[in-house]
N, CA and C of each residue as an Amber inpcrd file, in Angstrom:
protein
   255
 132.3650000 141.8780000 103.6850000 132.3620000 140.6400000 102.9360000
 131.8280000 139.5150000 103.8250000 130.9700000 138.7030000 103.2630000
 130.3640000 137.6060000 103.9980000 131.2880000 136.3850000 104.0030000
 131.3950000 135.7790000 105.1510000 132.2270000 134.5830000 105.3070000
 131.5080000 133.3830000 104.6930000 132.1990000 132.6310000 103.8530000
 131.6040000 131.4240000 103.2680000 131.3550000 130.3900000 104.3550000
 130.3250000 129.6020000 104.1680000 129.9350000 128.5930000 105.1620000
 131.1050000 127.6760000 105.5200000 131.8080000 127.1640000 104.5190000
 132.9150000 126.2310000 104.7730000 134.0280000 126.9010000 105.5790000
 134.3010000 128.1570000 105.2530000 135.3240000 128.9080000 105.9820000
 134.8900000 129.1180000 107.4260000 133.6400000 129.4390000 107.6030000
 133.1170000 129.6560000 108.9570000 133.2110000 128.3820000 109.7860000
 132.8410000 127.2650000 109.2050000 132.9030000 125.9940000 109.9280000
 134.3450000 125.6680000 110.3010000 135.2830000 125.8880000 109.3880000
 136.7040000 125.6500000 109.7120000 137.1600000 126.5580000 110.8520000
 136.7400000 127.8270000 110.8110000 137.1060000 128.7730000 111.8700000
 136.5300000 128.3330000 113.2150000 135.2660000 127.9200000 113.2190000
 134.6400000 127.4770000 114.4630000 135.2860000 126.1990000 114.9870000
 135.6660000 125.2940000 114.1040000 136.3860000 124.0830000 114.5510000
 137.7050000 124.4480000 115.2120000 138.4280000 125.3760000 114.5820000
 139.7170000 125.7890000 115.1500000 139.5150000 126.4530000 116.5090000
 138.5330000 127.3240000 116.6270000 138.2530000 127.9780000 117.9120000
 137.8050000 126.9700000 118.9580000 137.1720000 125.8990000 118.5220000
 136.7370000 124.8490000 119.4480000 137.9310000 124.0770000 120.0020000
 138.9820000 123.9510000 119.2000000 140.1590000 123.1830000 119.6010000
 141.1710000 124.0030000 120.3890000 141.1290000 125.3010000 120.2580000
 142.1280000 126.1700000 120.8710000 141.4890000 127.0210000 121.9700000
 141.1000000 126.3590000 123.0310000 140.4290000 127.0220000 124.1440000
 141.4480000 127.3630000 125.2240000 140.9830000 127.8800000 126.3300000
 141.8780000 128.2360000 127.4240000 142.2410000 127.0600000 128.3120000
 141.3490000 126.0700000 128.3890000 141.6360000 124.8980000 129.2160000
 141.4610000 123.6270000 128.3860000 142.2860000 122.6410000 128.6700000
 142.3250000 121.4090000 127.8730000 140.9840000 120.6770000 127.8630000
 140.2900000 120.6850000 128.9910000 138.9940000 120.0000000 129.0480000
 138.0270000 120.5610000 128.0060000 138.0190000 121.8800000 127.8550000
 137.1190000 122.4850000 126.8730000 137.6070000 122.2320000 125.4550000
 138.9210000 122.1270000 125.2520000 139.4390000 121.7350000 123.9410000
 138.8300000 120.3920000 123.5350000 138.8790000 119.4430000 124.4400000
 138.3870000 118.0970000 124.1530000 136.8730000 118.0660000 123.9410000
 136.1630000 118.7280000 124.8190000 134.6970000 118.7180000 124.7530000
 134.2080000 119.4140000 123.4870000 134.6910000 120.6290000 123.2580000
 134.1820000 121.4020000 122.1230000 134.6860000 120.8930000 120.7870000
 135.9020000 120.3790000 120.7200000 136.3740000 119.8490000 119.4370000
 135.5910000 118.6010000 119.0520000 135.2380000 117.7680000 120.0160000
 134.4160000 116.5830000 119.7120000 133.0370000 117.0060000 119.2190000
 132.4550000 117.9820000 119.8670000 131.1410000 118.4770000 119.4390000
 131.2250000 119.1130000 118.0570000 132.2260000 119.9290000 117.8330000
 132.3780000 120.6030000 116.5380000 132.5050000 119.5910000 115.4070000
 133.2990000 118.5760000 115.6000000 133.4820000 117.5610000 114.5540000
 132.1920000 116.8330000 114.2330000 131.3870000 116.5760000 115.2320000
 130.1720000 115.7920000 115.0070000 128.9680000 116.6290000 114.5880000
 129.0060000 117.9450000 114.8020000 127.7750000 118.7240000 114.6580000
 127.8010000 119.9210000 113.7180000 128.9160000 120.5940000 113.5820000
 128.9210000 121.8630000 112.8550000 128.4300000 121.7520000 111.4130000
 128.8110000 120.7210000 110.7160000 128.4320000 120.5880000 109.2990000
 126.9250000 120.5000000 109.1050000 126.1930000 120.0260000 110.1060000
 124.7460000 119.8790000 109.9980000 123.9750000 121.1080000 110.4780000
 124.6670000 122.0780000 111.0430000 123.9900000 123.2410000 111.6150000
 123.5620000 124.2290000 110.5360000 122.4200000 124.8910000 110.7910000
 121.9950000 125.9750000 109.9110000 122.6670000 127.2730000 110.3850000
 122.4130000 128.3540000 109.6810000 123.0610000 129.6300000 109.9850000
 122.7690000 130.1060000 111.4000000 121.5320000 129.9940000 111.8430000
 121.1770000 130.4450000 113.1860000 121.8850000 129.6170000 114.2540000
 121.9880000 128.3280000 114.0280000 122.6770000 127.4680000 114.9820000
 124.1720000 127.7970000 115.0280000 124.7520000 128.0620000 113.8620000
 126.1630000 128.4550000 113.8280000 126.3780000 129.7860000 114.5410000
 125.4320000 130.7210000 114.3820000 125.5110000 132.0030000 115.0850000
 125.5280000 131.7890000 116.5960000 124.6580000 130.9210000 117.0700000
 124.5820000 130.6480000 118.5040000 125.8640000 129.9840000 119.0080000
 126.3800000 129.0270000 118.2560000 127.6220000 128.3620000 118.6450000
 128.7810000 129.3650000 118.6610000 128.8120000 130.2320000 117.6630000
 129.8360000 131.2720000 117.5970000 129.7610000 132.1620000 118.8440000
 128.5620000 132.5360000 119.2420000 128.3730000 133.3500000 120.4530000
 128.8120000 132.5770000 121.7000000 128.5150000 131.2980000 121.7490000
 128.9180000 130.4750000 122.8860000 130.4330000 130.4530000 123.0380000
 131.1370000 130.4100000 121.9210000 132.5960000 130.3710000 121.9690000
 133.2080000 131.6540000 122.5250000 132.4230000 132.7130000 122.6050000
 132.8940000 133.9620000 123.2030000 132.8660000 133.9100000 124.7300000
 132.1860000 132.9310000 125.2830000 132.0620000 132.8160000 126.7390000
 133.3520000 132.2930000 127.3600000 133.5170000 132.5550000 128.6270000
 134.6730000 132.1330000 129.4010000 134.7020000 130.6100000 129.5430000
 135.8680000 130.0150000 129.3750000 135.9960000 128.5580000 129.4740000
 135.5850000 128.0080000 130.8330000 135.9010000 128.7230000 131.8880000
 135.5190000 128.2360000 133.2160000 134.0000000 128.1420000 133.3370000
 133.3020000 129.1460000 132.8190000 131.8370000 129.1160000 132.8240000
 131.3150000 127.9870000 131.9470000 131.8680000 127.8810000 130.7400000
 131.4350000 126.8160000 129.8170000 131.5950000 125.4380000 130.4510000
 132.7280000 125.2100000 131.0790000 132.9760000 123.9130000 131.7000000
 131.9400000 123.6240000 132.7830000 131.6370000 124.6110000 133.5960000
 130.6410000 124.3990000 134.6460000 129.2600000 124.1560000 134.0530000
 128.9230000 124.8290000 132.9710000 127.6180000 124.6080000 132.3320000
 127.5360000 123.2060000 131.7480000 128.5680000 122.8000000 131.0190000
 128.5610000 121.4900000 130.3580000 128.5380000 120.3520000 131.3670000
 129.2230000 120.5270000 132.4740000 129.2860000 119.4660000 133.4800000
 128.1490000 119.5420000 134.4910000 127.2800000 120.5420000 134.3690000
 126.1420000 120.6650000 135.2700000 126.4710000 121.2460000 136.6290000
 127.6450000 121.8180000 136.7760000 128.0420000 122.4100000 138.0490000
 127.4210000 123.7840000 138.2750000 126.9450000 124.4130000 137.1930000
 126.3110000 125.7310000 137.2870000 125.1860000 125.7930000 136.2650000
 124.2180000 126.6330000 136.5280000 123.0880000 126.7990000 135.6160000
 123.5460000 127.5010000 134.3410000 123.0730000 126.9870000 133.2270000
 123.3900000 127.5660000 131.9240000 122.4280000 128.7150000 131.6260000
 122.9160000 129.8250000 131.1030000 122.0080000 130.8940000 130.6950000
 120.9790000 130.3610000 129.6970000 119.7430000 130.7970000 129.7990000
 118.6760000 130.2720000 128.9320000 118.9920000 130.3090000 127.4410000
 119.6750000 131.3310000 126.9830000 119.9870000 131.4360000 125.5460000
 120.8440000 130.2750000 125.0540000 121.6490000 129.7020000 125.9340000
 122.5560000 128.6210000 125.5520000 122.1320000 127.2480000 126.0720000
 121.0400000 127.1640000 126.7860000 120.6750000 125.9270000 127.4860000
 120.5690000 124.7200000 126.5620000 119.8490000 124.8360000 125.4570000
 119.6900000 123.6900000 124.5520000 121.0220000 123.2910000 123.9240000
 121.7860000 124.2770000 123.4920000 123.0770000 124.0010000 122.8710000
 124.0320000 123.3350000 123.8510000 124.1080000 123.8440000 125.0530000
 124.9970000 123.2540000 126.0660000 124.5430000 121.8300000 126.3970000
 123.2410000 121.6030000 126.4210000 122.7310000 120.2510000 126.6330000
 123.1780000 119.2980000 125.5380000 123.1500000 119.7550000 124.3020000
 123.6300000 118.9300000 123.1850000 125.1220000 118.6510000 123.3110000
 125.8760000 119.6670000 123.6670000 127.3230000 119.4960000 123.8260000
 127.6140000 118.4870000 124.9350000 126.9280000 118.6220000 126.0430000
 127.1360000 117.6890000 127.1590000 126.7940000 116.2670000 126.7570000
 125.7090000 116.1030000 126.0260000 125.2930000 114.7770000 125.5910000
 126.2980000 114.1760000 124.6070000 126.8100000 114.9650000 123.6910000
 127.7910000 114.4910000 122.7320000 129.0550000 114.0160000 123.4430000
 129.4810000 114.7780000 124.4220000 130.6980000 114.4440000 125.1370000
 130.5300000 113.1870000 125.9840000 129.3570000 112.9740000 126.5310000
 129.1230000 111.8140000 127.3880000 128.9360000 110.5180000 126.6050000
 128.6340000 110.6200000 125.3290000 128.4160000 109.3970000 124.5100000
 129.7220000 108.7780000 124.0820000
């Protein structure tokens, strides 16, 4: 059964808020609130895949402490920019 778009967005918002470390809760929940509704299916797929990554890695990518894998580079850049604004 295919997940409805609205259900998927709610699930991704919840996963964005319930991370392993508080910093990622704050960063990803802010990004999810501002961006998920405007994303197309491919963008949601990529964000969903990003949420499977380790929080310690995500935090280092978003803060520029470590290089982001090419597949996530644009998305992580958007997340970092959203959080800094």
